[in-house]
N, C-alpha and C positions, 0 to 999 in steps of 0.2 A: 334453332330449328327453322327450316325454310319451308313455308307452306305455299303452294301454288294453287290457284283456282283458274283453270283455263277451260275454254269451250272448244270442243272438237266437233266441227260441223259434220252433219250427214253421216252418222254412224248407226248401224243397226244394233239392236240390243245384244245379240249373241254373235255377231259376225266377227271373224278374226280381224285383228287390227294391224296387219302388216304395213310397214312403212311409216307409221305414225310415231313421232318422237314424243312420247307422253311425258307430261310433267316438267318439261324443260323450257317452256315458253314463259313469257312475262305475265304476271297476274293482270296487267292492264287489258289483256285481250278480253277478259270476261266483263269488264266494267260496262260496256255499251250494249252487251248482248242480253242483259237481264240477270236474274239471280237463280241459283240452283234450288231444286226442291229441298235438298238436304246437303249440308256441308259437313266435312269431316275434319277433326283434329287428328293429325297423324304424328306418331312418335316412332322413329326407327332407330335401331342400334345395330352395330356390326362388330365383329372381332377387330380389335384395335391394331394388332400386328400379326403377320403371318409369314412363314417362310415359303419360298417357292415350292409348289406341290402340296402345301398344307391346306387344311379345311378352314373355310370361312363360314361363320354362322351369322345370318341376317335375321333380325326380328322386326316385325312391324305390328303396331297396334293402331287401329283406326276407330275413333269414337264418333258416332253420329251426333253432330252438334245441332241438328235440326235445320229448319223449323219443322220438318215433317218426318214421319216414319218412312222407311224404305222397305218395299216388299222383297221377297226372295227373288234372286236373279236380277235385281235392279241396281246392283253394284258389283264390282270386281276388285279383288286385291291384285296389285300389279307390282312387279319387280323388274326394274330396268338394270340389267347387269353391267358391271364394269367392262370396258373393252377388253377383249381377249378371253373372256370366260364363255363357256358353251352353255346355252340355255337348256339344251337337251340333256345335260348332266346334272341339273339342279334337282335336289330332293326337296319336296315341300311338305310341310306339316301344318294342317289347319284344323278347323272344327269337323266333327263327324258329318255335318250337313254339307260339307264341301262337295260340289258336283264334280269339278275337274279342274286341273291346272294344265294349261296348254302352253308349251314352249313355242316361241317364235324366235326369229333371229334377234338376239340381244334382249329379249323380254320373256317374262313368264306371266300369264294371265290366269287368275284363279276365280272362277265363277262360283259364287256361294249361294246355295239353295236354302237360305235361312233369312227370314225377315230381320231387320235391325231397327228397333225403336229408338227414338231420340234418347240420348244418354247411354245407350248400350255400345259395346265395343266388339270388334272382330280382331282376332290375333292370328298371325301366321309366322312360321319360322321356315327359313330357306337355308339349305346347306349346299355348298359347292366348293370344289377344290380349285385353288389358284394354280395357274399353269406353271410348269417347271421353268419357263422363261420369264415369269412375271417379275416386274421390278417397279420401283417408284411407289406411287400412291394409287390405289384402286378406288374409284368413285362409283357409287351405286345410288339409285333413287328407288325408294319403296313408297307405296301409297295406295290410295283407294280411288277408283273411278265410280262416280255415281251417274245414273241415267235418269233423266226426267221423262218418265213414261206416263203421259196423260191417260186418264180413264178412257178405256175403249181401245187403246193402242197396244195393250199387253199381248193380244193374240194376232196382231197384224203381221203380215209377211214382210220380209226385208224390202222387196221392190216397192210395195205400196208405201211403206214408211219413208223410203227415199224420195218417192214422188211428191209427198207432201212436206218435204223439208228435213226429214231425218229426225232422229231422237237426240235432243241436246244431251251432251255428255260433258261431265266436269271431272277434273283430276285434282287430287290433293296429295301432296307428297312431302317427303323428308329426305334430304341427302345425307349419306353417310360415307365415310372413307376408311380404308384399311391400308396401313403401311406395310409394304413388303420389305422384310429384313433378311439379310444374308448372314 
């Protein structure tokens, strides 16, 4: 299992994250920037083999390892799709408290409207079809982004949050692969 803890600077709590390659940088980026309010242990699984055009099922479980509880909407479940798969065709299955899953180019972000105490887990399942031209090995990253929202910032607008330096954001992920067989 590969776990990454990275700091993504100047991000608003609910703003779309277009253009950010989440969970693919080195963990060393976080070392000098402080520590997150909450870390996550992430375990992801995927269909091991698929034929072109076949369904791939991805599952991710993120457990809040602490040291603090996280409030509702202070974390997202994130799915970075393999190249060639369409984020707009992903089906997502999460808890009933799920607010919304938003597809972006190459990513799906699921905002969860449920607090997560230390030791508790959040689980999601994603389904997507491999392209008819798919070949080789499909690599995906699934994980959890947590936001360090200090007291008093939860109701702050995006521009004001950016003016004072943004909301520190941390990503924790696990990489999975699926082999395309003919």
